[in-house]
N, C-alpha and C positions, 0 to 999 in steps of 0.2 A: 697781698699780692703775692703769687705763688713763685715759686723757682723759675716756672715756665713763663710767667707773665714778664719776670726782671728778664729772662733770656731773650724773649722775643723782642723786649723793648730795648734792650742793649744792642742788639744786631741791627734793628730796623731804625729805631731812635722817631723822631718826628717824620720820617719821610712820608710825605702824602702819594697814594696811589697814582694821582693825576700827573704828579713830577717823574714815575718812573721812567726813565730812557728818553725824556722831553730831551730834544735837541732844537732849540729855537721854537718854532712853530710845526716842525713835522717830529713824527716819532718813528724809529727804526723798526718797532713791532708795536702789536696793539695786544695788550693784558686784558683777559676778562678772568673774574674769579668768580664762581658761582656761589651762591649762599641760599637759604631758603628764611623767607621774612614768615616767623611763627605767630606773631601777634593778631593773626586775622585767620577766619575761615572761610573758603579754602585757604591754605598756606599759598604765598606767592613766591615764584621766583626771582632773586635779586641777582642783578649782575654788576659787580664792582670793576670798572674800566679804569683804564689808564688813559681814556680820550673821552670827549663829550659825546653822550648817546646820540642817537638818530633823533628822538623826539626833541631834546635839549638844542640840536642844529636846527629845529625847524621852529622852535619857541614854544613848543606845547609840553604840557604836563606828562612825565612817563604814566603815573598812577594816581588818578584824580577819582576819590570816591567820597561822598558827603559824611558817612556814617565814621570815617578813620581822623584820627586827629591830624593837625596840622604836621607834625613831625613825621608822622608816618606817611601822608600824603607826598610829601616832597623829599622822602627817603631816597628815592633812584636818583634824584638830580644830584643829591648831596653824596651820593656814594664814590662819586670820583675824588670827593675830597676827603676819603675815609684813608686814617692811617695804615700803612701797608701790612703790619702786622696785626692789625684788627681785622682787616678785611681776610687776611689767612687763617686767624682764631676763627671767624665767623663760619668760613667754608668748612673748616674741620670739627665742628661742633657737633658731634655725633651725638644724638641723646643717647643715654645712660651710661656714656663715656665720659663726656666731656659737659661742661656747663655751658649754657647758651652765652653768646656774646651780644648782650642786650638782648634785641629782639630776632637776633638769626640764630638760625642752627644750621646743621650741616646741609650743603648744597645738594649733595646725592640723596635727599630725600626726595627731592623734585626732579634733578637731573643726574641720575646715577651715570649716565654718559652724556656729557653735555655737548657733543659733537653738534648734533642737529639744531640745539639751541644757539651755537654759536654761529653756524651758518646763516641762521635765521637772522641773527644780528648783522651778520655782514650784508646778507640781502637789503635788510632794512637801513644800514648805515648809507650804503651805495645809491638807495632810491632816495634818501633824504639829500644827501648830495647833487643829484641830479636834479631834484626840486628846485635847489638853490641855484642852478645854472653852474655847477661845478663840477661837471661830467669827469673833467681832466683829473680830479683828486679821488676817483673811485678805485677801491681797493679790490685786489684780486689775492685771496689767501694763497700762500706758496706751502705754508706749514701750517699744520693743527696738531698741538701737543696737549693730551689729555692725561693728567696724572691720576691715577687712581688705584685703589686696592686689590685689583684683580678680579677672577671670576670665581664664585664660589662654585662648588662641584655640584653636579644634579645628581639625586637620588631618587630613586622611586620609593613613595610611602605606600606601603601597604595596608595599613589601617583605614586609609580613605576607599581604597580599592575595594575593601571587604563591605562596609559600610554601604557604599553607593551600589555596588554589585547585588547584594542583598535586597536592597529596596527598589533596583531599578525595574521601570515597566517599559514596555514596547510602546513606541509614541508612531 
């Protein structure tokens, strides 16, 4: 176990993501941590949550595919039962910089800016609540915080222009 593993485990211990900020049956905030499931092609977005997924509210599988193993098939429903430090590690497991966390790698691979994915999740969650006649529990997001590494500078690449300009034909 590395120094980083020890530190993360010491800070978060056995805290489950599902229990983060739980007060009785209600949550003060909803937390989503993105990761990429890399044991399939194409890879799939994984949302680690501190609440039940819209699909689990309705009693349906988050992701059901006959060629995937039983553990992979139910990974999304077990994601809320993930240790906080493991979910954080999975989210930041950028290939070539950090080792994968099991089958999970960096969430930025599929959701570099996860804002739209999170708003879609809110819409699906609210639709599930309405389908269960729990319209009074519909959530309206007031704040969306997305932590990232910034925006890379954009530069013109002349080598591509020279190649394409020399071989370009009029269509």
